N, C-alpha and C positions, 0 to 999 in steps of 0.2 A: 105588613108594618103602617106604620103612623105619619105620614111625611108633611113637614110643615113647609110651604112654598113659601116667601116673600117675592111682593110684586106680582103676584098671577092674575092680576088683569090687564097686565101689560102682553105687549106683542108675543115676545117668548116664552115668557109665562104663563099667559093662557094654553098658548101651543101644548105648550110639555105637561100643563094638566092635566089634558084631555089624552094626550099620549098615554099618562101613566096610568087614570083610571083607565081607558081601554085595554091596555096591556097586561096590568096590573090586576084581576076581579079580587083580589083578596086586603088590596092596600087604600086606606082610608089618606084623604088629605083635607090641611088646614091650609087654607088662601089667607096670607095675609097682604093687604094692599093701603095705601093710603088713599088712592085714588085722586090723584093729579092727573094735570092735564089728559096722560096718555094712558093712564089707567080706566078701565072700562069694562062696567059690569055686566055689558049684553055679551060679553066675548065668552061669557061660560052659563049665560043666564038659566038655559036649557039643563045646567048643572044640577039646579039648586036644590029641586025634588030629592036629587040622592042623598042618601044616609051616610053615603062616602065622600063627601062632598060639603066641606064648611068652610063661610065667608067669614071673615071678621077683617073690620075696617079699621084698622091702626097704625102708627107710624112706628116704623124700626129704630127710630132715634129716640124714641121713649124707651127709659129702661123699665120703669114698672112692670106696664103690662108685657113684655117680650119676657121679662123673668119670668112671671105670673105663666104666662103661656107654656114658654119649654118648661116649668118643672111641675108641667101636668104629667110630662112626658111625649117625647116624638122621638124618634128613632134616627130619623135624616132632618136636613134641614136648605134645601135649594135658594139661596140668597138672589135671585131677578132682581131685587128691588135697584134701582138708581134710577137716576135724574140722566139721561144719554142725550142729550139733543147739543150737537157740539155749537152751535150756533145760539141757545141758549145760555149755553156757558158762558161765550163769550161776552153777552149781554148783563149778567148776571150771577157769578160763580157760587154765589153762595149759601142754594140751595141744592148745588152739587156738594162742596165740603158735608154739611150736614147730612144729606142723607147716603151721599157713597161713602164719607169716611168715618162720621161719628156713626151714622145707622150702620154700620156694617161693626166698629168698633162694640157695639154695646150690642149688639149676636152674639159676639164671639165672647163678650164678659158673660153673660148670662150661660150660657156653654161651658165655661168654664169652670162655675159655682156646682155647675152638679156632676162636673167630672170629678172622678173616674166612677163613680156609682149609676149613673148615666155615659154612655158611649156613644156620644152623639157623631153622626158623618156629616160634618159641616161641607159643602159643594157650593163653591162662589164660582159666580160667573164673570168673568170679565171680558177683555175685548183684547182684540190686534193695535189698537191705537196705544196701546202702553208701551210698544215700542218704538215708534214717531214713524218717521219717515225712509222709506228705502228707494235707493237708485232705482236705474231702468234693470237692474238684474239684482238674482240674488231673493230669500226668502224670511222670512223670519223663526228661529226656529226657537225653542225654549229656554237657550242660555243666551239670545242677543240680549244686548243692557237694555235696559227699561229709558224712555228717550222721549217721554210725554210731550205733545206740543200743543197741547191746550189744555184750560183748565178741567175738562172733561175729563180728559184722559189724565190727565196727574191727579184727580180726584180717585178715578179707578185705580192707578199705580199706588197712590195709598193706601188703596183699602187692600190691594195684592198683597202688599206689603205687612199689614197687620195679618193678614191669615196667615202667612207663612212665618212669622213670629209668635204667634198664638201656637201655632204644633210643634214647632222649635221648641220654644219655650215651655210650655204646658204637657206635651204630647197630644193636644186637641188631634183627633183624627179628621186633618183635613186636605182639602184639593182644590185647584183652581184650575180654569178653564178659559183657555182666549179665545174666541169666535171671530172668525171673518163676517162680512157685512151677509145678515141675513134677509128673505125675502120669502113673502108671502101670505096667507091670511091673517087678517086680522092688526095687519100691521097700520101704527097711527100717520094719517095721512100727511105729516108736512116730511116723512123719510122719502127720500129720491124715488123709488117705485111706485109705491101707492099716491104719493103726490102726481106725478107723472099722468097714469095711469089716469086717474080722476078726474085731472083736466084736461085731458085730452076727450073722455069722454063727454066731457063739458064743451069741450071745443076752445076751452082756455090757455094761451102761451104758457109753455115748460119752460122755467126759469133752467139756466144749465151756468153752474160756477165758469169764472173763468173763460179757458178756451176749449171746457169739456173734458181733458185728457189727462182727469186725475184718474187713475188704476184702480180697482179694487175687486177683491176676489170676492164671487159672489158663494152662497151658502140657502138650501133651501130648509125653510124652517124643520122641518120634522127629519132632515136627516142630523141638523142640529139636534135635534131632542133626543135619536135614536143617538147620540154620541155621549151625553151628560146621562140619559140612561146606564150606558156603557159604561162611563167613569164612576158614577155612584155606585152600580154592584161590584166591579171587578177593578176600581184605580189602586195606586199605591198611595197609601197615608204620603200625603207631604210632598206631593208630585206637584206638575204642570203641567197641563194637556192642551198643546195647541190644534183647533180641529179648522177645515175649510173645505173649500167646495171645491178646490181645484177649477174653477172659473175665472180666470182674471179678463178685468173689461176696463177701457175707460168707459166714462160718464155718457161722454156721447155716442156709443157705441149702442149703450142699455137702453139709453132715449131712443134713440131712430130703430133699434130692435121691437120695442114696444110701439112705437109709432106704427111702425109698415103693419103688427100683425092687427092690428083696431083700424086700419084703414086711413087713416092719420094721416094728415099734409108734415113733414118736415118744416115746415115753413111754420109750425106751432113755435119751435124752439128761439128761444130769445137768449142772449149767450150774456149774464148779469157781471158786475164786480165780484172777482171772488173775494174770499173769506179769510182774514187775517190767520196766519201760520197754517192754510189750508195743505196739510201732507199731501206729497205727491202720487204715491202710490204704497200700498199696501199689501204682499202676496205670505202667503203662510207654508213653512216646511211643518204637515202635521205627519209625518212618516213615526213619529212614537206610540202613538195612537193608534196607528197602523200596524205599526210590529207588534208593541206588547200589549194590545188589546184588543185586536182584529176587525178595528172599526173600521171602512172608509165608507164615503157618499156615496149614494145611490142615482142621485138622481139627477139630469144632464141640467145646465142650463138652460137651453130653448124646453125643455120639456115644463123644467119649474116654472120659469116663463108663462110658459103657454094655462098652467094651472092656477096659475096667480090672476092672470089674465081674465079668467075664462070666472073666478073668485069674484074679482070686483064688478066683473058686469052682472053679476046674479045676487049682489050684496049692495045696490046701493043705495040702500034704505041704511044700511050701516054705517058707510063713509060719510053720507050729506049732513046725516045727522051731526056729526064729528063738524063735517068744514060750517054746517050755518050755525054751531051753536048749540044746538037742541041738545046734545046729550048733555054737556056741562052745566045747561038750564034742570035739566032732567036730574044729574044727582044734584044739583046742590040742594030741592025742593026731598029728597030722601034724607039728605045726610047732615044740611047746612055747613057749617064753619067747624065741622067737630075734627 
C-alpha cells in the first residue's frame, strides 16, 4: 500500500510514519510537509535512506503539486498537516485558515478529481477542541454539537465539515478522528509537556495559565497512532471516531508530576495571565471506537510520562536546537523560502 502522509514531519505525523513503516513492511510512505516552525526534518532523518520513505517539501494549500502527486496513485491519505497552536491562532488566524481549511479543501478536491477510478481512503486528523468546553462532568461524544472557541478550533471545525460534505456529496471514502491531548517523543517544545520538561531541565520558570486547573485528557502518542491505524484499516466510511486516553488531569497536576519525576522544586512554577477564551475542560467518550473497532489505550499516564521524560532527557540536542532557533536556521539554509 502506498500512503500519502501530510504534515509527517510534525509531532504526531512523524510518530505515525515510524509506526506504519515498522508495522507494515510492504507499505511505502510519501511524506509531504511545508516545514513551518513545528515541522522538523530531524524527526525522521534516519528514515531517509529507506526506499519505502520519500519526503517532499510542499504546501497542501497549493493545488497543482497536490493534484499531480495524487494522480500518480496513492491508496490512502492521512491528513495531519495543520497549524495547531492556539496561542499562535489568537495572534494571527490567517495561517490557520489557509492551511487547516483551504489546505484540506485542496486535498479533497484532488481526491474527488480521480474518484471513482482511484478510491483513496482519506483519514482526516482533527481535535477534541472542535467541541468547545465542558463543565465539571460529562464527556464529548461524536454527536456533541461542535462549538469551537478559538480561531484554531474554528479552522479545524471547518475542515471537519468539508470532509463530511465531500463524503456525503461525492461518496469519497473519508473518516474523521478527534483526539484528546497527545504527548510523547518529538513534540514541539512550546506545548505544555515538552516545554515544562525542557524548562525544568534548564532550571527555568514554568509558565502556567490562570489557576492551572484547566483539565485535559492525555494520551500517549503511540496509543493515538494505534487508533489511527485501526480506523484507517477497519473504520466505516463517513464516520467520526473520538480517541482518548482516559487520563484526565488538571494542568497544574501534570506540571507537578513532571517536576517531581525530575526532582525539581515546585517553586519553578509561575502563574501567568490566562489566554483569551481558554476552554476549561475537555474529556472524550471514545466508547464508539472501543466497541466498534476494538481499540483502547494501552499505556497509563504515569508510564507514558516516565517514557516521555526519559526521551527528553536523552534527546537534549534535539529540543535545544529548536529552542535556540538553530534548527530553523538549518532548514532555511537547506530549503530557503520555497
